[in-house]
Backbone as CSV, one residue per row, in Angstrom:
resi,resn,N_x,N_y,N_z,CA_x,CA_y,CA_z,C_x,C_y,C_z
1,UNK,-37.216,-53.276,99.822,-36.524,-53.010,98.566,-37.102,-51.772,97.884
2,UNK,-36.272,-51.105,97.092,-36.730,-49.932,96.354,-37.565,-50.369,95.154
3,UNK,-38.691,-49.717,94.964,-39.492,-49.930,93.764,-40.535,-48.830,93.664
4,UNK,-41.210,-48.776,92.516,-42.262,-47.787,92.315,-43.593,-48.375,92.763
5,UNK,-44.216,-47.761,93.753,-45.476,-48.271,94.278,-46.650,-47.631,93.546
6,UNK,-47.627,-48.452,93.202,-48.867,-47.934,92.639,-49.944,-47.862,93.708
7,UNK,-49.582,-48.173,94.953,-50.540,-48.212,96.045,-50.636,-46.846,96.714
8,UNK,-51.833,-46.313,96.791,-52.087,-45.045,97.454,-53.033,-45.265,98.630
9,UNK,-52.922,-44.374,99.619,-53.861,-44.340,100.734,-54.458,-42.945,100.807
10,UNK,-55.771,-42.878,101.031,-56.478,-41.595,101.077,-57.132,-41.407,102.442
11,UNK,-57.019,-40.193,102.971,-57.711,-39.815,104.200,-58.591,-38.603,103.906
12,UNK,-59.684,-38.477,104.642,-60.704,-37.473,104.332,-61.266,-36.896,105.632
13,UNK,-61.501,-35.596,105.629,-62.286,-34.960,106.690,-62.681,-33.560,106.260
14,UNK,-63.897,-33.169,106.625,-64.390,-31.796,106.459,-64.257,-31.281,105.032
15,UNK,-64.456,-32.160,104.059,-64.385,-31.749,102.663,-62.991,-31.687,102.092
16,UNK,-61.988,-32.075,102.870,-60.596,-32.105,102.404,-60.130,-33.558,102.277
17,UNK,-59.302,-33.788,101.271,-58.801,-35.125,100.981,-57.294,-35.075,100.779
18,UNK,-56.586,-36.002,101.420,-55.150,-36.149,101.210,-54.871,-37.552,100.700
19,UNK,-54.016,-37.651,99.692,-53.636,-38.946,99.130,-52.127,-39.107,99.255
20,UNK,-51.720,-40.271,99.774,-50.310,-40.545,100.032,-49.913,-41.801,99.270
21,UNK,-48.849,-41.701,98.475,-48.311,-42.862,97.793,-47.379,-43.606,98.743
22,UNK,-47.447,-44.944,98.730,-46.650,-45.719,99.675,-45.158,-45.647,99.365
23,UNK,-44.791,-45.356,98.124,-43.377,-45.134,97.838,-42.955,-43.810,98.469
24,UNK,-42.068,-43.893,99.437,-41.619,-42.701,100.137,-42.647,-42.112,101.073
25,UNK,-43.808,-42.787,101.243,-44.922,-42.221,102.012,-45.126,-40.763,101.592
26,UNK,-45.182,-40.551,100.273,-45.162,-39.202,99.706,-46.573,-38.662,99.503
27,UNK,-46.815,-37.484,100.037,-48.069,-36.779,99.788,-48.133,-36.392,98.316
28,UNK,-49.157,-36.886,97.615,-49.273,-36.570,96.193,-50.484,-35.694,95.895
29,UNK,-51.357,-35.500,96.903,-52.521,-34.638,96.696,-53.062,-34.181,98.041
30,UNK,-53.425,-32.916,98.110,-54.218,-32.383,99.221,-55.169,-31.381,98.605
31,UNK,-56.451,-31.671,98.665,-57.407,-30.865,97.918,-58.724,-30.706,98.666
32,UNK,-59.406,-29.633,98.310,-60.792,-29.421,98.720,-61.683,-29.850,97.556
33,UNK,-62.950,-29.558,97.668,-63.867,-29.907,96.576,-63.637,-29.035,95.343
34,UNK,-62.916,-27.931,95.517,-62.749,-26.981,94.412,-61.305,-26.741,93.994
35,UNK,-60.308,-27.206,94.790,-58.929,-26.815,94.488,-57.937,-27.868,94.946
36,UNK,-56.911,-28.100,94.121,-55.771,-28.932,94.475,-54.632,-28.030,94.931
37,UNK,-54.037,-28.354,96.083,-52.989,-27.512,96.647,-51.579,-28.056,96.420
38,UNK,-51.450,-29.311,95.993,-50.139,-29.932,95.814,-49.838,-30.067,94.320
39,UNK,-48.591,-29.822,93.967,-48.112,-29.904,92.586,-48.409,-31.277,91.982
40,UNK,-48.783,-31.280,90.723,-49.203,-32.497,90.022,-48.071,-33.462,89.707
41,UNK,-46.822,-32.995,89.775,-45.688,-33.873,89.510,-45.389,-34.062,88.040
42,UNK,-45.641,-33.060,87.219,-45.346,-33.142,85.792,-43.842,-33.372,85.596
43,UNK,-43.441,-34.532,85.036,-42.009,-34.834,84.920,-41.267,-33.934,83.957
44,UNK,-41.974,-33.170,83.120,-41.287,-32.213,82.251,-40.591,-31.128,83.074
45,UNK,-41.061,-30.918,84.294,-40.448,-29.932,85.183,-39.816,-30.616,86.394
46,UNK,-40.638,-31.359,87.152,-40.164,-32.061,88.354,-41.200,-33.124,88.700
47,UNK,-40.786,-34.366,88.675,-41.727,-35.467,88.755,-42.103,-35.908,90.154
48,UNK,-41.846,-35.072,91.153,-42.220,-35.405,92.521,-43.255,-34.411,93.041
49,UNK,-43.747,-34.684,94.253,-44.796,-33.866,94.850,-44.385,-33.323,96.223
50,UNK,-43.928,-34.240,97.083,-43.575,-33.856,98.450,-42.705,-34.943,99.088
51,UNK,-41.494,-35.157,98.580,-40.661,-36.239,99.102,-40.084,-35.932,100.483
52,UNK,-39.853,-36.998,101.250,-39.152,-36.859,102.525,-37.649,-36.933,102.256
53,UNK,-36.879,-36.141,102.988,-35.421,-36.109,102.860,-34.839,-36.738,104.128
54,UNK,-34.258,-37.931,103.996,-33.735,-38.662,105.142,-32.798,-39.745,104.637
55,UNK,-31.668,-39.993,105.286,-31.154,-39.391,106.527,-30.237,-38.195,106.295
56,UNK,-30.230,-37.652,105.066,-29.520,-36.395,104.815,-30.434,-35.455,104.057
57,UNK,-30.115,-34.186,104.136,-30.750,-33.142,103.331,-29.686,-32.599,102.393
58,UNK,-30.002,-32.536,101.112,-29.037,-32.017,100.162,-27.999,-33.054,99.776
59,UNK,-26.779,-32.575,99.504,-25.729,-33.393,98.902,-24.527,-33.515,99.825
60,UNK,-23.950,-34.710,99.874,-22.687,-34.919,100.570,-21.516,-34.634,99.634
61,UNK,-20.433,-34.165,100.192,-19.217,-33.969,99.411,-18.765,-35.329,98.867
62,UNK,-18.636,-35.405,97.541,-18.302,-36.657,96.847,-19.349,-37.743,97.074
63,UNK,-20.551,-37.330,97.538,-21.641,-38.275,97.838,-21.233,-39.343,98.848
64,UNK,-20.308,-38.975,99.745,-19.806,-39.932,100.734,-19.691,-39.287,102.106
65,UNK,-19.679,-40.148,103.121,-19.375,-39.698,104.473,-18.616,-40.810,105.186
66,UNK,-17.967,-40.441,106.287,-17.264,-41.441,107.092,-17.913,-41.522,108.469
67,UNK,-17.918,-42.734,109.011,-18.426,-42.963,110.369,-17.623,-44.106,110.982
68,UNK,-17.009,-43.821,112.133,-16.172,-44.810,112.825,-15.114,-45.411,111.892
69,UNK,-14.543,-44.555,111.040,-13.454,-44.976,110.183,-13.870,-45.669,108.904
70,UNK,-15.175,-45.898,108.713,-15.667,-46.514,107.482,-16.279,-45.453,106.574
71,UNK,-16.206,-45.708,105.260,-16.776,-44.789,104.279,-18.055,-45.374,103.712
72,UNK,-19.083,-44.519,103.648,-20.389,-44.918,103.118,-20.811,-43.911,102.057
73,UNK,-21.671,-44.358,101.149,-22.200,-43.490,100.094,-23.688,-43.268,100.303
74,UNK,-24.118,-42.040,100.045,-25.542,-41.709,100.083,-25.851,-40.765,98.932
75,UNK,-26.973,-40.977,98.237,-27.367,-40.052,97.177,-27.946,-38.766,97.747
76,UNK,-28.084,-37.784,96.909,-28.685,-36.503,97.287,-30.035,-36.735,97.986
77,UNK,-30.229,-36.103,99.103,-31.460,-36.171,99.903,-31.706,-37.544,100.518
78,UNK,-30.732,-38.434,100.489,-30.889,-39.703,101.168,-31.697,-40.717,100.384
79,UNK,-32.211,-41.727,101.095,-32.831,-42.874,100.431,-34.292,-43.092,100.786
80,UNK,-34.807,-42.478,101.836,-36.154,-42.828,102.310,-37.221,-42.609,101.243
81,UNK,-37.056,-41.584,100.430,-38.058,-41.274,99.412,-38.159,-42.351,98.332
82,UNK,-37.151,-43.245,98.257,-37.116,-44.276,97.226,-37.615,-45.634,97.707
83,UNK,-37.994,-45.738,98.973,-38.401,-47.020,99.533,-39.901,-47.061,99.804
84,UNK,-40.442,-48.245,99.711,-41.840,-48.448,100.039,-42.016,-48.458,101.558
85,UNK,-42.935,-47.635,102.053,-43.278,-47.612,103.469,-44.454,-48.554,103.722
86,UNK,-44.507,-49.088,104.929,-45.651,-49.884,105.351,-46.699,-48.994,106.006
87,UNK,-47.958,-49.227,105.675,-49.063,-48.539,106.340,-49.354,-49.292,107.637
88,UNK,-49.120,-48.652,108.790,-49.263,-49.353,110.068,-50.489,-48.908,110.850
89,UNK,-51.138,-47.837,110.404,-52.387,-47.403,111.049,-53.176,-46.584,110.044
90,UNK,-54.492,-46.780,110.041,-55.361,-46.023,109.131,-56.709,-45.789,109.802
91,UNK,-57.130,-44.535,109.818,-58.487,-44.172,110.197,-59.011,-43.242,109.120
92,UNK,-60.208,-42.728,109.287,-60.781,-41.891,108.236,-59.914,-40.677,107.939
93,UNK,-59.350,-40.063,108.993,-58.626,-38.809,108.795,-57.141,-38.901,109.124
94,UNK,-56.612,-40.131,109.339,-55.200,-40.251,109.680,-54.616,-41.523,109.079
95,UNK,-53.351,-41.418,108.640,-52.606,-42.572,108.142,-51.181,-42.479,108.665
96,UNK,-50.651,-43.622,109.135,-49.304,-43.684,109.694,-48.488,-44.681,108.880
97,UNK,-47.338,-44.221,108.393,-46.464,-45.042,107.552,-45.133,-45.266,108.262
98,UNK,-44.501,-46.411,107.965,-43.260,-46.766,108.651,-42.248,-47.353,107.675
99,UNK,-40.998,-46.897,107.833,-39.856,-47.491,107.145,-38.831,-47.874,108.201
100,UNK,-38.425,-49.150,108.185,-37.432,-49.627,109.136,-36.137,-49.984,108.420
101,UNK,-35.048,-49.897,109.162,-33.757,-50.333,108.625,-33.855,-51.778,108.158
102,UNK,-33.171,-52.062,107.050,-33.135,-53.431,106.541,-31.723,-53.727,106.044
103,UNK,-31.521,-54.940,105.558,-30.174,-55.334,105.142,-29.606,-54.404,104.081
104,UNK,-30.462,-53.858,103.224,-29.988,-52.975,102.165,-29.632,-51.595,102.706
105,UNK,-30.496,-51.001,103.534,-30.206,-49.660,104.060,-28.984,-49.663,104.956
106,UNK,-28.752,-50.780,105.653,-27.604,-50.843,106.556,-26.276,-50.778,105.809
107,UNK,-26.300,-51.044,104.514,-25.070,-50.981,103.727,-24.601,-49.548,103.506
108,UNK,-25.553,-48.589,103.527,-25.131,-47.201,103.311,-25.561,-46.258,104.434
109,UNK,-26.284,-46.792,105.419,-26.618,-46.018,106.625,-26.665,-47.039,107.760
110,UNK,-25.534,-47.244,108.461,-25.369,-48.411,109.341,-26.007,-48.228,110.720
111,UNK,-27.295,-47.884,110.725,-27.987,-47.624,111.984,-29.368,-48.288,111.962
112,UNK,-29.765,-48.783,113.113,-31.065,-49.443,113.259,-32.107,-48.381,113.615
113,UNK,-32.797,-47.899,112.595,-33.758,-46.808,112.774,-35.157,-47.260,112.351
114,UNK,-36.140,-46.484,112.759,-37.473,-46.536,112.156,-37.914,-45.100,111.903
115,UNK,-38.377,-44.826,110.694,-38.909,-43.518,110.345,-40.410,-43.667,110.141
116,UNK,-41.184,-42.959,110.946,-42.632,-42.928,110.776,-43.054,-41.555,110.250
117,UNK,-44.004,-41.562,109.323,-44.607,-40.327,108.814,-46.107,-40.430,109.043
118,UNK,-46.651,-39.438,109.736,-48.047,-39.462,110.162,-48.791,-38.305,109.502
119,UNK,-49.829,-38.625,108.748,-50.663,-37.623,108.079,-52.008,-37.544,108.794
120,UNK,-52.406,-36.315,109.142,-53.673,-36.120,109.842,-54.386,-34.901,109.286
121,UNK,-55.654,-35.076,108.887,-56.502,-33.946,108.498,-57.390,-33.585,109.674
122,UNK,-57.424,-32.306,110.017,-58.297,-31.791,111.076,-58.952,-30.524,110.549
123,UNK,-60.204,-30.675,110.093,-60.935,-29.581,109.461,-60.144,-29.060,108.260
124,UNK,-59.690,-27.810,108.283,-59.006,-27.224,107.127,-57.484,-27.344,107.216
125,UNK,-56.995,-28.264,108.044,-55.560,-28.378,108.273,-55.072,-29.791,107.955
126,UNK,-53.886,-29.855,107.364,-53.177,-31.119,107.185,-51.863,-31.024,107.940
127,UNK,-51.669,-31.950,108.876,-50.414,-32.014,109.626,-49.622,-33.221,109.173
128,UNK,-48.336,-33.000,108.903,-47.415,-34.070,108.529,-46.356,-34.148,109.630
129,UNK,-46.388,-35.249,110.387,-45.497,-35.422,111.536,-44.500,-36.533,111.260
130,UNK,-43.330,-36.408,111.885,-42.256,-37.388,111.727,-41.833,-37.904,113.096
131,UNK,-41.563,-39.202,113.147,-40.905,-39.816,114.291,-39.679,-40.570,113.782
132,UNK,-38.518,-40.214,114.294,-37.304,-40.972,114.009,-36.970,-41.738,115.280
133,UNK,-37.025,-43.058,115.193,-36.889,-43.923,116.360,-35.523,-44.599,116.314
134,UNK,-34.772,-44.449,117.392,-33.435,-45.024,117.493,-33.524,-46.377,118.186
135,UNK,-33.292,-47.449,117.443,-33.261,-48.793,118.011,-31.843,-49.304,118.219
136,UNK,-30.872,-48.403,118.106,-29.458,-48.743,118.294,-29.109,-48.750,119.784
137,UNK,-27.943,-49.288,120.076,-27.403,-49.211,121.430,-26.574,-47.969,121.661
138,UNK,-26.514,-47.094,120.648,-25.774,-45.834,120.755,-26.520,-44.770,119.966
139,UNK,-26.045,-43.520,120.029,-26.752,-42.441,119.366,-26.673,-42.573,117.845
140,UNK,-27.653,-41.987,117.181,-27.739,-42.008,115.720,-27.632,-40.578,115.198
141,UNK,-26.755,-40.330,114.222,-26.727,-39.029,113.547,-27.655,-39.063,112.330
142,UNK,-28.338,-37.953,112.086,-29.244,-37.900,110.937,-29.603,-36.451,110.624
143,UNK,-30.122,-36.250,109.422,-30.835,-35.030,109.056,-32.200,-35.437,108.524
144,UNK,-33.105,-34.476,108.487,-34.482,-34.748,108.083,-35.050,-33.492,107.446
145,UNK,-35.755,-33.668,106.347,-36.347,-32.502,105.699,-37.626,-32.849,104.959
146,UNK,-38.431,-31.835,104.734,-39.642,-31.951,103.926,-39.449,-31.145,102.650
147,UNK,-40.235,-31.489,101.609,-40.031,-30.896,100.283,-41.375,-30.722,99.568
148,UNK,-42.422,-30.226,100.258,-43.731,-30.118,99.605,-43.747,-29.048,98.522
149,UNK,-44.322,-29.409,97.379,-44.449,-28.488,96.244,-45.903,-28.054,96.139
150,UNK,-46.138,-26.758,96.233,-47.491,-26.214,96.192,-47.836,-25.769,94.773
151,UNK,-49.017,-26.164,94.348,-49.472,-25.836,92.997,-49.808,-24.354,92.906
152,UNK,-49.229,-23.673,91.920,-49.493,-22.255,91.665,-49.992,-22.121,90.228
153,UNK,-51.285,-22.307,89.993,-51.795,-22.421,88.627,-51.835,-21.115,87.842
154,UNK,-51.811,-19.973,88.540,-51.836,-18.691,87.830,-50.407,-18.280,87.438
155,UNK,-50.290,-17.121,86.822,-48.967,-16.579,86.504,-48.121,-16.537,87.772
156,UNK,-46.877,-16.990,87.672,-46.024,-17.117,88.851,-45.896,-15.800,89.612
157,UNK,-45.869,-14.708,88.884,-45.676,-13.409,89.526,-46.952,-12.888,90.183
158,UNK,-48.038,-13.651,90.110,-49.247,-13.318,90.869,-49.152,-13.767,92.324
159,UNK,-48.045,-14.452,92.646,-47.902,-15.017,93.987,-46.812,-14.303,94.766
160,UNK,-46.944,-14.369,96.076,-45.926,-13.809,96.967,-45.960,-14.591,98.277
161,UNK,-44.916,-14.381,99.078,-44.805,-15.036,100.376,-44.792,-13.981,101.471
162,UNK,-45.560,-14.248,102.524,-45.583,-13.362,103.691,-44.869,-14.055,104.841
163,UNK,-43.845,-13.402,105.374,-43.083,-13.929,106.490,-43.548,-13.264,107.778
164,UNK,-43.168,-13.854,108.881,-43.460,-13.234,110.160,-42.553,-12.014,110.342
165,UNK,-42.944,-11.089,111.238,-42.155,-9.853,111.404,-40.711,-10.119,111.818
166,UNK,-39.855,-9.128,111.540,-38.457,-9.113,111.983,-37.638,-10.218,111.327
167,UNK,-37.930,-10.502,110.072,-37.181,-11.509,109.342,-36.057,-10.854,108.551
168,UNK,-34.873,-11.449,108.662,-33.700,-10.987,107.926,-33.150,-12.188,107.163
169,UNK,-33.476,-12.292,105.882,-33.206,-13.500,105.120,-31.848,-13.423,104.418
170,UNK,-30.964,-14.342,104.777,-29.660,-14.467,104.151,-29.588,-15.849,103.509
171,UNK,-29.490,-15.882,102.183,-29.465,-17.142,101.447,-28.022,-17.518,101.107
172,UNK,-27.684,-18.772,101.381,-26.358,-19.307,101.057,-26.402,-19.956,99.681
173,UNK,-25.429,-19.646,98.853,-25.428,-20.131,97.482,-24.730,-21.481,97.363
174,UNK,-25.232,-22.274,96.435,-24.642,-23.582,96.151,-23.527,-23.457,95.119
175,UNK,-22.536,-24.314,95.288,-21.460,-24.439,94.308,-21.205,-25.932,94.114
176,UNK,-21.519,-26.444,92.926,-21.440,-27.882,92.663,-22.255,-28.671,93.687
177,UNK,-23.454,-28.139,93.983,-24.423,-28.749,94.904,-23.988,-28.716,96.360
178,UNK,-22.859,-28.071,96.672,-22.401,-27.925,98.044,-22.580,-26.476,98.485
179,UNK,-22.678,-26.286,99.781,-22.947,-24.958,100.312,-21.649,-24.147,100.383
180,UNK,-21.665,-22.993,99.736,-20.495,-22.118,99.753,-20.655,-21.059,100.851
181,UNK,-19.647,-20.213,100.968,-19.724,-19.099,101.920,-20.357,-17.859,101.295
182,UNK,-20.684,-17.930,100.010,-21.286,-16.791,99.329,-22.753,-16.662,99.734
183,UNK,-23.136,-15.446,100.070,-24.508,-15.218,100.520,-25.170,-14.086,99.731
184,UNK,-26.474,-14.126,99.732,-27.283,-13.075,99.103,-28.369,-12.677,100.088
185,UNK,-28.524,-11.387,100.304,-29.609,-10.902,101.152,-30.895,-10.865,100.334
186,UNK,-31.933,-11.502,100.834,-33.236,-11.535,100.173,-34.092,-10.432,100.789
187,UNK,-34.359,-9.405,99.996,-35.036,-8.230,100.512,-36.550,-8.431,100.557
188,UNK,-37.135,-8.064,101.688,-38.576,-8.093,101.866,-39.099,-6.669,101.947
189,UNK,-40.345,-6.485,101.551,-41.015,-5.207,101.710,-42.272,-5.448,102.532
190,UNK,-42.254,-4.902,103.737,-43.359,-5.147,104.673,-43.559,-6.644,104.900
191,UNK,-42.414,-7.365,105.005,-42.391,-8.807,105.259,-42.928,-9.637,104.105
192,UNK,-43.037,-9.050,102.910,-43.559,-9.738,101.730,-42.433,-9.961,100.720
193,UNK,-42.374,-11.183,100.163,-41.436,-11.493,99.093,-42.238,-11.797,97.826
194,UNK,-42.253,-10.872,96.841,-42.899,-11.173,95.558,-42.127,-12.280,94.845
195,UNK,-42.823,-13.202,94.230,-42.173,-14.328,93.572,-41.881,-14.019,92.112
196,UNK,-40.637,-14.278,91.739,-40.211,-14.191,90.338,-39.264,-15.362,90.091
197,UNK,-39.228,-15.856,88.870,-38.315,-16.958,88.561,-36.854,-16.548,88.698
198,UNK,-36.577,-15.258,88.575,-35.193,-14.807,88.673,-34.607,-15.056,90.067
199,UNK,-35.455,-15.171,91.075,-34.971,-15.487,92.417,-34.240,-16.821,92.453
200,UNK,-34.579,-17.713,91.515,-34.092,-19.084,91.561,-33.140,-19.407,90.409
201,UNK,-32.541,-18.364,89.844,-31.596,-18.570,88.740,-30.400,-19.403,89.171
202,UNK,-30.009,-19.306,90.436,-28.882,-20.079,90.956,-29.349,-21.209,91.861
203,UNK,-30.480,-21.818,91.521,-31.039,-22.933,92.285,-31.806,-22.405,93.505
204,UNK,-31.891,-23.224,94.545,-32.750,-22.921,95.684,-32.212,-21.753,96.510
205,UNK,-33.134,-21.113,97.229,-32.756,-20.204,98.302,-32.578,-21.059,99.552
206,UNK,-31.429,-20.934,100.201,-31.096,-21.797,101.332,-30.790,-20.920,102.541
207,UNK,-31.533,-21.161,103.610,-31.402,-20.348,104.807,-30.948,-21.228,105.970
208,UNK,-29.743,-20.928,106.487,-29.271,-21.654,107.661,-30.062,-21.250,108.905
209,UNK,-30.644,-20.058,108.857,-31.411,-19.572,109.995,-32.624,-18.818,109.485
210,UNK,-33.766,-19.059,110.124,-34.978,-18.319,109.788,-35.758,-18.075,111.073
211,UNK,-36.126,-16.826,111.312,-36.905,-16.502,112.510,-38.357,-16.948,112.383
212,UNK,-38.908,-16.828,111.179,-40.307,-17.185,110.958,-40.526,-18.670,111.200
213,UNK,-41.665,-18.994,111.777,-42.121,-20.374,111.901,-43.439,-20.569,111.151
214,UNK,-43.790,-19.566,110.372,-44.972,-19.634,109.515,-44.724,-18.766,108.293
215,UNK,-45.034,-19.300,107.111,-44.986,-18.553,105.862,-46.358,-18.682,105.205
216,UNK,-46.886,-17.587,104.720,-48.168,-17.612,104.015,-47.938,-17.446,102.520
217,UNK,-48.644,-18.234,101.727,-48.651,-18.043,100.275,-49.828,-17.145,99.926
218,UNK,-49.537,-16.057,99.195,-50.568,-15.125,98.755,-50.773,-15.274,97.256
219,UNK,-52.024,-15.280,96.847,-52.387,-15.319,95.435,-53.132,-14.031,95.118
220,UNK,-52.538,-13.212,94.228,-53.105,-11.890,93.938,-53.315,-11.086,95.216
221,UNK,-52.303,-11.176,96.093,-52.262,-10.447,97.371,-53.282,-10.926,98.391
222,UNK,-53.956,-12.023,98.112,-54.932,-12.595,99.043,-54.350,-13.871,99.628
223,UNK,-54.307,-14.005,100.968,-53.750,-15.216,101.581,-54.474,-16.479,101.119
224,UNK,-53.685,-17.452,100.648,-54.215,-18.719,100.155,-54.081,-19.811,101.212
225,UNK,-52.894,-19.886,101.831,-52.664,-20.886,102.875,-51.531,-20.428,103.771
226,UNK,-51.533,-20.973,104.992,-50.422,-20.789,105.923,-49.650,-22.088,106.012
227,UNK,-48.323,-21.963,106.052,-47.444,-23.117,106.176,-46.669,-22.962,107.482
228,UNK,-46.948,-23.842,108.456,-46.319,-23.792,109.777,-45.224,-24.851,109.860
229,UNK,-44.102,-24.523,110.504,-42.985,-25.470,110.530,-42.149,-25.323,111.801
230,UNK,-42.765,-25.425,112.949,-42.025,-25.409,114.209,-41.036,-26.572,114.259
231,UNK,-39.864,-26.327,114.828,-38.914,-27.411,115.060,-37.924,-27.651,113.938
232,UNK,-37.961,-26.822,112.904,-37.021,-26.960,111.787,-36.151,-25.704,111.732
233,UNK,-34.875,-25.791,112.073,-34.030,-24.589,112.129,-33.594,-24.061,110.772
234,UNK,-33.626,-24.901,109.738,-33.135,-24.518,108.411,-34.282,-24.574,107.413
235,UNK,-34.082,-23.915,106.259,-35.208,-23.811,105.326,-34.706,-23.607,103.906
236,UNK,-35.445,-24.175,102.946,-35.176,-23.957,101.535,-36.436,-23.546,100.804
237,UNK,-36.277,-22.740,99.766,-37.387,-22.357,98.879,-36.892,-22.583,97.458
238,UNK,-37.736,-23.238,96.641,-37.233,-23.655,95.332,-38.366,-23.821,94.328
239,UNK,-38.044,-23.548,93.073,-38.893,-23.926,91.952,-38.005,-24.139,90.732
240,UNK,-38.609,-24.624,89.678,-37.928,-24.740,88.383,-38.408,-23.602,87.494
241,UNK,-37.558,-23.164,86.583,-37.938,-22.097,85.676,-39.205,-22.482,84.898
242,UNK,-40.173,-21.576,84.925,-41.435,-21.710,84.183,-42.347,-22.811,84.706
243,UNK,-42.056,-23.362,85.870,-42.907,-24.386,86.462,-43.972,-23.737,87.346
244,UNK,-45.127,-24.393,87.450,-46.275,-23.840,88.193,-46.323,-24.397,89.616
245,UNK,-45.182,-24.333,90.298,-45.153,-24.783,91.695,-44.080,-24.016,92.453
246,UNK,-44.195,-24.082,93.776,-43.169,-23.554,94.670,-43.012,-24.532,95.820
247,UNK,-41.765,-24.898,96.111,-41.470,-25.770,97.237,-41.081,-24.930,98.454
248,UNK,-41.757,-25.193,99.559,-41.385,-24.648,100.860,-40.829,-25.816,101.667
249,UNK,-39.539,-25.731,102.071,-38.822,-26.905,102.541,-38.233,-26.687,103.939
250,UNK,-38.934,-27.112,104.975,-38.346,-27.053,106.313,-37.350,-28.187,106.503
251,UNK,-36.181,-27.846,107.017,-35.083,-28.805,107.113,-34.490,-28.831,108.517
252,UNK,-33.933,-29.987,108.843,-32.999,-30.127,109.958,-31.705,-30.615,109.323
253,UNK,-30.845,-29.678,108.964,-29.633,-29.991,108.218,-29.704,-29.471,106.798
254,UNK,-28.568,-29.564,106.090,-28.462,-29.060,104.724,-27.240,-29.686,104.071
255,UNK,-26.988,-29.337,102.816,-25.862,-29.912,102.076,-24.535,-29.694,102.801
256,UNK,-23.590,-30.580,102.511,-22.235,-30.359,102.997,-21.718,-29.010,102.507
257,UNK,-20.830,-28.436,103.287,-20.131,-27.233,102.852,-18.927,-27.635,101.999
258,UNK,-18.395,-26.669,101.276,-17.246,-26.941,100.400,-16.043,-27.463,101.177
259,UNK,-15.904,-27.037,102.436,-14.745,-27.458,103.235,-15.083,-28.590,104.201
260,UNK,-16.173,-29.298,103.958,-16.549,-30.414,104.832,-15.446,-31.471,104.875
261,UNK,-15.208,-32.034,106.077,-14.200,-33.087,106.206,-14.791,-34.482,106.014
262,UNK,-16.117,-34.565,105.795,-16.747,-35.839,105.507,-17.150,-36.655,106.722
263,UNK,-16.702,-36.248,107.918,-17.077,-36.976,109.137,-18.534,-36.688,109.460
264,UNK,-19.366,-37.735,109.439,-20.813,-37.540,109.592,-21.161,-36.887,110.927
265,UNK,-20.450,-37.258,111.983,-20.743,-36.705,113.304,-20.376,-35.233,113.415
266,UNK,-19.534,-34.735,112.486,-19.116,-33.337,112.524,-19.775,-32.510,111.416
267,UNK,-20.712,-33.114,110.703,-21.390,-32.432,109.604,-22.212,-31.249,110.126
268,UNK,-22.128,-30.105,109.448,-22.942,-28.949,109.838,-24.419,-29.309,109.800
269,UNK,-25.129,-28.949,110.866,-26.573,-29.134,110.905,-27.029,-30.525,111.281
270,UNK,-26.088,-31.452,111.574,-26.477,-32.824,111.890,-27.208,-32.871,113.233
271,UNK,-28.148,-33.781,113.345,-28.933,-33.992,114.554,-28.568,-35.361,115.136
272,UNK,-28.749,-35.520,116.441,-28.459,-36.800,117.081,-29.653,-37.238,117.931
273,UNK,-29.893,-38.555,117.935,-30.895,-39.144,118.825,-30.164,-40.113,119.741
274,UNK,-30.402,-39.988,121.033,-29.815,-40.912,121.980,-30.400,-42.310,121.811
275,UNK,-29.676,-43.300,122.316,-30.099,-44.690,122.216,-31.494,-44.891,122.781
276,UNK,-32.318,-45.632,122.014,-33.681,-45.992,122.415,-34.596,-44.776,122.585
277,UNK,-34.252,-43.644,121.984,-35.077,-42.446,122.079,-35.788,-42.183,120.758
278,UNK,-36.730,-41.229,120.784,-37.527,-40.870,119.608,-37.417,-39.369,119.377
279,UNK,-37.134,-38.986,118.142,-37.145,-37.574,117.741,-38.446,-37.298,116.996
280,UNK,-39.109,-36.180,117.333,-40.389,-35.853,116.711,-40.405,-34.399,116.239
281,UNK,-41.038,-34.170,115.093,-41.273,-32.819,114.591,-42.428,-32.897,113.589
282,UNK,-42.925,-31.734,113.171,-44.028,-31.744,112.214,-44.129,-30.405,111.499
283,UNK,-44.823,-30.425,110.356,-45.222,-29.202,109.673,-46.707,-29.290,109.367
284,UNK,-47.296,-28.149,109.004,-48.757,-28.113,108.897,-49.188,-27.119,107.833
285,UNK,-50.169,-27.518,107.038,-50.796,-26.651,106.042,-52.172,-26.244,106.579
286,UNK,-52.446,-24.953,106.590,-53.762,-24.445,106.983,-54.344,-23.699,105.787
287,UNK,-55.455,-24.185,105.267,-56.114,-23.538,104.126,-56.940,-22.365,104.638
288,UNK,-56.789,-21.224,103.981,-57.454,-19.991,104.439,-58.707,-19.691,103.613
């Protein structure tokens, strides 16, 4: 059942500590002895830290989809972030959380799934891995995304992002929370994007394609951390006006387009897992 969990699990190694809340198996802190790297979750701006997006990313047209002739409703970014996960494994530097289909989830996502989120600290690195397990007798359609918010305590314009070479960033604009055909070219200089709040006047930057598999956050032109995200074809970058955080969001899938027909199996960016198979991917923070 959905509820607010006060239960946290902490893992530690090499002077780094990660804390995960059991609601949504959400990372709420990753810190060294001197610095916190994850947004505090101030509700005056945005009351989350790093929610998982499953089984959709973004918004469905009319918040509905059809599957095998039936209509189902799903809220923005799905439901996994609102459910309590079970802690199924814990060691000093690793914690594994699990959410399984239940009578309630089957009402709006009619598939027998298990979603595992695995947190592992290895020296100066935190890896967040996902396993989507198909327990159905047929394939399962789904999307999956991460939404970590990084704390930027200095003036926002003191920060910038470094992309890998040969990046050509085309951002798709939202219209009523759905993806339109309108695009904006995001200009880089020497693969660097200086951060300004004006970049986000029309909500998130949404990239259907990104060549980079690593983005670095720079503070006063000095690299602060590397964010690695192999296996995620889509990406979002987002903040709120005047907020001291930036979300780097690797996605498999994105919001419905304005002309979506609502058929879940035909949704742009949808992923499929064959019967009795497991889908795996991960992202990683490396502190510099």
